N, C-alpha and C positions, 0 to 999 in steps of 0.2 A: 313743149308748149304748143298750144294750138294757134294757128294763124287766123286772124279775123280780117275779112276784106272790109275796108272802110273807105269813105270818100276821100280821106286825106292820108292814105298809105296803110301799110300793114298794121295790124294791131296784135296785141299779145294777151292771152288768157293765162292767168295765174291762180292756182288754187292753194289755199292754206288749209291744212288738215288738222292742225293741233292748236289747242288754246295755249295761252301764255304768251311768251315773247315770239312774235311772228318774225322777228329779225328785221334786217334792212333789205328792202327790195329796191333795186336800181331800176328806174323807169327810163326806158330808152325809146320806146315807140310813142307815136302821137295819140294812140288809143290803147289803153290797158284796162282790162276787166279783171278785177280781183274778187274771187268767191271764196267763202269759208265753208268747211264742213259745219255741222251744228256745233256751235261753241258750247263747251261745258265749263268754261272758265274764261276769265277776262283776257282780252287779246291786245298786246301792245304792238302797233304797226308803225315802223319807221319807213318813210319813202325818201329816196335820194334821187334827184333829177340827174340823168345822164347828160354829159357835155353836149351831145348832139340834139337834145330836146329843145323844141321851139315853143314860144309863147302860144298858147291856145291848145296845147296838149291836154287830153282828158283822161282821168282815171275814174272808173266806175267800180264802187265797192258794193258787193251784195253779200250780206251776212245773216246767217240764221242762228238763233239763240235758243238754248234749252230753257233758260229762265231770264234773269235780269242781268246777263253778262254784259260787260262793256267792251267797246273798242276805243282805245286811246291812240293818239297820233303823235309823231315827233319827227325831227330832222326837217326835211323840205316840205312838210305838210302842216298847215295851220287850220286846225278845225276843233270844234267842241267834241267832247266825249259822246259817243253814240251808246245809248243804253237800250238793250233789246227787251222784248216781252216774250214770255213763255211760249215756245214753239212757233214764233213768228220770224219772218224774214223782212229785213230792212235794206233799202237801197239808198245810196248817196253818191252823187257825182262831184268831182272836183276838177277845176281848170287851173292850168299852170300859167302864170303871169310873166314867166321869164326868170323868176327867182324862186317862188313858192307855189305850192298847190293850195287853192282855197275852194271851200264848198260853193257849188253853184246855186244852192238853195237848201231848204230843209230836208232832212232824211224823209223817206217815204216808206211806210209799212206796206208791203206788197201782198200780204196774205193775212 
């Protein structure tokens, strides 16, 4: 994993390279950036908050889709389904409130 220097401690960069079940990622750092390879199928992403995580922790998701693939969330993240557009990249930030991760705002198409 790559280390990211952030104002509130070390961050973590996570890459997801396959569509389908993304598995459960345990979030242990106050800043985590999750990127995907170009999705060719729907992605199910489950995030679990590590015991050392503090309220205010951030997760940033950057996902590129081949068509109208979706990203769905479960476990410790409460968010609507993200639906992509052909060949486009979307970004979404989430904040941890001490119990769950919630979206900070609407997804943003970055290209």
